[in-house]
C-alpha positions in Angstrom: 59.7 -74.0 28.2 57.2 -76.4 26.6 57.8 -77.5 23.1 54.7 -78.5 21.2 54.2 -80.6 18.1 55.3 -79.4 14.7 53.4 -80.5 11.7 54.6 -79.9 8.2 52.2 -78.7 5.6 52.7 -77.5 2.0 55.6 -78.5 -0.2 58.7 -79.9 1.4 60.4 -81.2 -1.7 63.0 -78.4 -1.9 61.3 -76.6 -4.7 59.2 -74.0 -2.8 59.2 -72.6 0.7 57.6 -75.0 3.1 55.2 -74.2 5.9 55.2 -75.9 9.3 52.5 -75.5 12.0 54.1 -75.2 15.4 51.8 -74.8 18.4 49.1 -73.6 16.1 51.4 -70.9 14.5 52.3 -71.2 10.8 56.0 -70.8 10.2 57.3 -70.5 6.6 60.9 -71.6 6.0 62.8 -72.0 2.8 64.9 -75.2 2.4 66.1 -74.7 -1.1 69.8 -75.1 -1.8 71.4 -71.8 -2.9 72.3 -71.4 -6.5 75.3 -69.3 -7.5 73.9 -66.2 -5.8 74.8 -66.2 -2.2 77.1 -69.1 -2.4 80.2 -67.0 -1.7 78.6 -65.9 1.6 78.1 -69.5 2.7 81.7 -70.3 1.5 83.0 -67.3 3.5 81.0 -68.3 6.6 82.3 -71.9 6.4 85.9 -70.8 6.1 85.5 -69.0 9.5 84.4 -72.3 11.2 87.5 -73.7 13.0 86.2 -77.2 12.4 86.8 -76.7 8.7 90.1 -74.8 8.9 92.1 -77.8 7.4 89.9 -78.0 4.3 91.0 -76.8 0.9 89.1 -74.1 -1.0 87.6 -76.8 -3.3 86.4 -78.8 -0.2 84.9 -75.7 1.3 83.1 -75.0 -1.9 81.8 -78.6 -2.1 80.6 -78.4 1.5 78.9 -75.1 0.8 77.1 -76.8 -2.2 75.8 -79.4 0.3 74.3 -76.8 2.6 70.6 -76.1 2.8 69.6 -72.6 3.6 66.7 -72.0 5.9 64.9 -68.7 6.3 63.4 -68.6 9.8 61.2 -66.0 11.4 61.8 -64.5 14.8 61.2 -66.7 17.9 61.7 -70.0 16.0 63.2 -72.9 18.0 65.9 -74.3 15.8 67.4 -76.8 18.2 65.8 -78.3 21.4 67.8 -79.2 24.4 68.0 -83.0 24.9 66.9 -83.8 21.3 69.1 -85.7 19.0 70.3 -83.9 15.9 72.3 -84.6 12.8 73.3 -81.2 11.5 75.7 -78.3 12.0 74.2 -74.7 11.6 76.1 -71.7 10.3 74.3 -68.3 10.8 74.2 -66.3 7.6 72.0 -63.4 8.8 70.2 -62.5 12.0 70.9 -63.5 15.7 70.1 -66.5 17.8 70.2 -67.2 21.5 71.6 -70.4 23.0 69.9 -71.3 26.2 68.9 -73.9 28.8 65.7 -74.1 30.8 65.5 -74.9 34.5 62.8 -77.0 36.2 60.5 -73.9 36.5 60.8 -73.1 32.8 63.1 -70.1 33.2 65.6 -69.6 30.5 69.3 -69.1 31.2 70.9 -67.5 28.1 74.4 -69.0 27.5 75.3 -67.1 24.4 73.9 -64.8 21.6 75.4 -65.5 18.2 75.2 -63.7 14.9 76.4 -63.9 11.2 79.5 -66.1 10.7 79.1 -68.0 13.9 78.0 -71.6 14.2 76.3 -74.1 16.5 75.6 -77.8 16.6 79.1 -79.1 16.1 78.5 -81.4 19.0 75.9 -83.1 16.8 78.7 -84.8 15.0 78.7 -87.4 17.8 74.9 -87.8 17.2 74.3 -87.4 20.9 71.6 -85.2 22.5 71.8 -81.4 22.3 73.2 -79.7 25.3 71.1 -76.5 24.8 68.2 -75.0 22.9 68.7 -72.4 20.1 66.0 -69.8 19.2 66.0 -67.0 16.7 65.9 -63.5 18.1 65.1 -61.9 14.8 64.5 -63.3 11.2 67.5 -65.4 10.3 69.1 -67.4 7.5 71.1 -70.4 8.5 73.1 -72.8 6.4 72.3 -76.4 7.6 74.9 -79.0 6.9 74.2 -82.7 7.6 76.5 -84.9 9.5 76.7 -87.1 6.4 78.0 -84.2 4.3 80.6 -83.3 7.0 81.8 -86.8 7.5 82.4 -87.2 3.8 85.3 -84.8 4.2 
């Protein structure tokens, strides 16, 4: 699979949905933090992540407050195999596929994940990603930076 350049256009200051142009296709995504509405869904999703099982309710709520929610259309590459990353992703709505590509560009699907599941925990070591992740349908994901996670 060939990954092209992604150029951001429009607002990206967290006040409005932003638009990125990826391989000539405009993708709209929302990076605004959630207010009170929807926060319980993020909190509930974070409580299900084994990595956070030792955190108190207050710590989970603080972590949820640090999350940025992205609304992504179908067929959006969220994570690229081999790229470095600094975030953990928790799926709030929709489904994604986790896959690797061979030398001929064929995809080998390793897993399909849905709401309440997460990926990117290996990013905590800030090493390269072991697989790519793409949306199979419109999705909402909570993105939590390594900095936010390490503060706990």
